[in-house]
C-alpha positions in Angstrom: -17.4 -12.8 -4.7 -15.0 -10.8 -2.5 -11.6 -12.0 -1.3 -10.6 -9.8 1.7 -7.0 -9.2 2.7 -5.0 -6.8 4.9 -2.0 -4.6 4.4 0.0 -7.1 6.5 -1.0 -9.9 4.0 0.2 -7.8 1.1 3.5 -7.0 3.0 4.0 -10.7 3.6 3.7 -11.3 -0.2 6.2 -8.6 -0.9 8.6 -10.1 1.7 8.3 -13.5 0.1 9.1 -12.1 -3.3 12.2 -10.4 -2.0 13.3 -13.6 -0.3 13.2 -15.4 -3.6 14.9 -12.6 -5.6 11.7 -12.0 -7.5 10.6 -8.4 -8.4 8.1 -7.0 -6.0 4.7 -5.7 -6.9 4.1 -2.0 -7.5 0.8 -2.1 -5.6 -2.2 -4.4 -5.0 -3.4 -4.1 -8.6 -0.5 -6.4 -9.6 -1.8 -9.3 -7.6 -2.8 -12.3 -9.7 -6.1 -14.2 -9.3 -7.1 -17.3 -11.2 -10.4 -19.1 -12.0 -9.9 -22.9 -11.7 -12.3 -25.0 -13.8 -12.6 -28.7 -14.7 -10.5 -30.0 -11.9 -11.4 -32.9 -9.6 -12.6 -31.8 -6.1 -9.8 -31.4 -3.7 -7.2 -32.0 -6.4 -3.7 -30.8 -5.4 -2.5 -30.8 -9.1 -5.1 -28.9 -11.1 -3.6 -29.6 -14.5 -3.0 -33.3 -14.0 -6.6 -33.8 -12.9 -7.9 -32.3 -16.1 -8.5 -28.8 -14.9 -7.3 -25.4 -16.2 -6.4 -21.9 -14.9 -8.0 -18.8 -16.3 -6.2 -15.6 -15.2 -8.3 -12.7 -14.1 -7.2 -9.3 -15.2 -7.5 -6.1 -13.1 -10.1 -3.7 -14.3 -12.3 -0.8 -13.2 -15.2 -3.3 -12.6 -15.5 -7.0 -11.9 -16.7 -9.7 -14.3 -16.1 -13.3 -15.1 -12.7 -12.4 -16.6 -11.8 -9.3 -14.5 -11.3 -8.4 -10.9 -11.4 -5.1 -9.2 -10.0 -3.6 -6.0 -12.2 -2.2 -3.3 -12.3 -1.7 0.5 -14.9 -2.1 3.3 -14.5 -1.0 6.9 -10.8 -0.3 6.3 -10.0 -3.7 4.8 -9.2 -4.2 1.1 -10.8 -6.8 -1.1 -10.5 -8.3 -4.6 -13.9 -8.6 -6.2 -14.7 -11.0 -9.1 -17.8 -12.7 -10.5 -18.2 -16.5 -10.5 -21.2 -18.5 -11.8 -20.8 -21.4 -9.3 -18.6 -22.7 -6.5 -17.2 -26.2 -6.3 -15.3 -27.3 -3.2 -13.0 -24.8 -1.6 -12.8 -23.8 2.0 -14.6 -21.5 4.4 -13.7 -19.6 7.5 -15.2 -17.3 10.2 -14.0 -13.9 11.2 -13.7 -13.1 14.8 -15.9 -10.4 16.1 -13.4 -9.5 18.9 -12.4 -5.9 18.5 -8.9 -5.3 17.3 -6.6 -3.9 20.0 -5.5 -1.1 17.6 -7.2 0.1 14.5 -4.6 1.9 12.3 -5.8 4.8 10.1 -2.4 5.3 8.4 1.3 4.8 8.6 3.8 6.7 6.4 7.5 7.1 6.2 8.8 10.3 4.4 12.3 11.3 3.6 13.1 14.8 4.8 16.0 16.9 3.5 17.7 13.8 2.1 19.1 12.7 5.5 16.3 11.7 7.9 13.0 10.0 7.8 9.8 11.2 9.5 7.4 8.4 10.6 3.8 9.4 11.1 0.9 7.2 12.0 -2.6 7.5 13.3 -5.0 5.1 15.1 -8.8 5.3 15.0 -9.1 3.3 18.3 -6.9 1.6 20.9 -7.9 -1.0 23.4 -5.4 -2.5 25.9 -2.5 -1.0 23.9 0.8 -0.6 25.7 3.3 0.7 23.2 4.6 0.8 19.6 8.0 -0.2 18.2 9.2 1.1 14.9 11.1 -1.5 13.0 13.4 -1.0 10.0 14.7 -3.3 7.2 16.9 -3.1 4.1 15.3 -6.0 2.4 11.6 -6.2 3.7 12.5 -9.5 5.2 14.4 -9.0 8.4 13.2 -6.1 10.5 15.1 -4.7 13.5 13.7 -2.4 16.3 15.0 1.2 16.2 12.4 3.4 18.0 9.8 3.2 20.8 6.7 5.2 21.6 4.2 4.5 24.4 0.5 4.5 23.8 -1.2 7.9 24.1 -4.3 6.4 25.5 -7.1 3.9 25.0 -10.6 4.5 23.6 -12.5 5.2 20.4 -10.7 8.4 19.5 -8.1 9.3 16.8 -4.6 9.6 18.0 -1.6 11.0 16.1 2.0 9.8 16.5 5.4 10.9 15.1 8.9 9.7 15.4 12.2 10.4 13.4 14.9 8.2 12.1 18.0 10.3 11.9 20.3 7.7 10.4 18.4 6.0 7.6 21.6 5.4 5.4 21.6 5.1 1.6 19.4 2.9 -0.4 15.9 1.7 0.1 14.6 1.3 3.7 11.4 -0.4 4.8 9.6 0.6 8.0 6.7 -1.0 9.9 5.1 -0.7 13.3 4.9 -3.4 15.9 2.0 -2.8 18.2 2.3 -4.5 21.7 -0.7 -5.1 24.0 -0.6 -4.9 27.8 -0.5 -8.8 27.9 2.4 -9.0 25.5 0.5 -9.9 22.4 1.4 -7.9 19.3 0.5 -7.1 15.7 2.1 -5.3 12.8 1.1 -2.4 10.6 1.6 -2.1 6.8 5.1 -1.5 5.5 6.2 1.9 4.2 9.4 2.6 2.4 11.8 5.4 1.4 14.7 5.5 -1.0 17.8 7.6 -0.7 20.0 7.5 -3.7 23.8 7.2 -3.4 24.2 10.7 -4.8 21.6 12.1 -2.4 18.8 12.5 -4.9 15.3 11.5 -4.0 12.9 9.7 -6.3 9.3 10.8 -6.9 6.6 8.9 -4.9 2.9 9.0 -3.9 1.3 8.0 -0.7 -0.9 6.5 0.5 -1.5 4.2 -2.5 -4.2 2.8 -2.8 -6.1 5.9 -1.5 -9.7 6.9 -1.0 -8.9 10.3 -2.6 -6.3 12.4 -0.8 -2.7 11.7 -1.8 0.7 13.3 -1.2 2.9 13.7 -4.2 6.6 13.9 -3.3 8.8 15.4 -6.1 12.5 14.8 -6.4 14.7 17.5 -5.1 16.8 19.4 -7.6 14.3 19.6 -10.5 14.9 22.6 -12.6 12.3 25.0 -14.1 8.7 24.0 -14.8 7.4 20.6 -13.8 4.2 19.2 -15.4 2.0 16.7 -13.6 -0.7 14.8 -15.6 -3.2 12.2 -14.4 -4.4 9.6 -16.9 -7.4 7.3 -16.6 -7.5 3.7 -17.7 -8.3 4.9 -21.2 -5.2 7.0 -21.4 -7.2 10.2 -21.2 -5.8 13.2 -19.3 -8.3 14.0 -16.6 -6.1 16.4 -14.5 -2.9 18.3 -15.0 -1.0 21.0 -13.2 2.2 23.0 -13.8 4.4 24.0 -11.0 7.7 25.9 -10.7 10.9 25.0 -9.0 10.1 27.2 -6.1 7.0 25.2 -5.1 7.2 22.8 -2.1 8.7 19.4 -2.8 5.6 17.6 -1.3 2.1 18.5 -2.5 -1.2 17.3 -1.2 -4.0 16.8 -3.7 -7.5 15.4 -3.4 -8.9 13.1 -6.2 -11.9 11.8 -4.2 -14.3 13.3 -6.8 -12.9 10.8 -9.4 -14.4 7.3 -9.9 -12.7 4.4 -8.2 -10.2 2.6 -10.4 -6.6 2.6 -11.7 -4.9 5.9 -12.8 -1.4 6.8 -13.9 0.4 10.0 -12.8 3.0 11.3 -15.2 5.7 13.7 -13.8 7.8 15.5 -16.4 10.5 18.1 -15.9 13.7 19.2 -17.5 15.7 15.9 -18.2 13.3 14.0 -15.9 10.2 11.9 -16.6 8.5 9.2 -14.5 5.1 7.4 -14.3 3.4 6.2 -11.1 0.2 4.1 -10.9 -2.5 5.3 -8.5 -5.4 3.3 -7.2 -8.5 5.1 -6.0 -10.5 2.8 -3.8 -13.5 4.5 -2.2 -15.0 3.1 1.0 -18.4 1.5 0.6 
């Protein structure tokens, strides 16, 4: 069985966690899914009706006790195996084309004092303009920038804007896409972090990815920096050593690796960090 969700759905979950002072998720692999068994049909209290919850753990493949992350036609899904269905609900997906199909949206901290916002659309239909919104808590967003549509049709379009006053701390960005008739939709949320002393943390984007990923290293690292990629069995499957003179942002392609969960270790002089990476190849 596949449970489909969008980047907006995941962003809404993150915002709800922030609103309740609950730690946010690192990525989609930290979502929780449960198998309910033994409960009465339509029961609102599973435990009181004699039912039980069985948590499903994230893994490289789905089973009766595990779930895995995948994507199809640009939409992510959680896949798990069930032996039977009892009750539940059903829905229908509209076949009306989306006004805008986003390919990507990223926010990147540049030179410790400004943020470059890049996005691309695979198609646009009746699109009027975009608004870049910013937030400090992923809950309340405020408009800061505007960009008109570059045209409508089934063609990839590239956009770029700059935020020259991001201020210190973590900042969340999203796009509000507005149609000619005033209807609107939102992109996924992207974030940057500017420390109080001007230092920048390591990060990877996009994540999950189908293979290509940008690795942004902290500024100010001294000497040799070692990068190692581990698979789910803690085996090193890729490593690279770079020097201080190398660019702070590197593009690498891991599309040859199987889909699944990996961990990137970045180690330098007096610096060490770990970042999970989800490879989710399109079907």
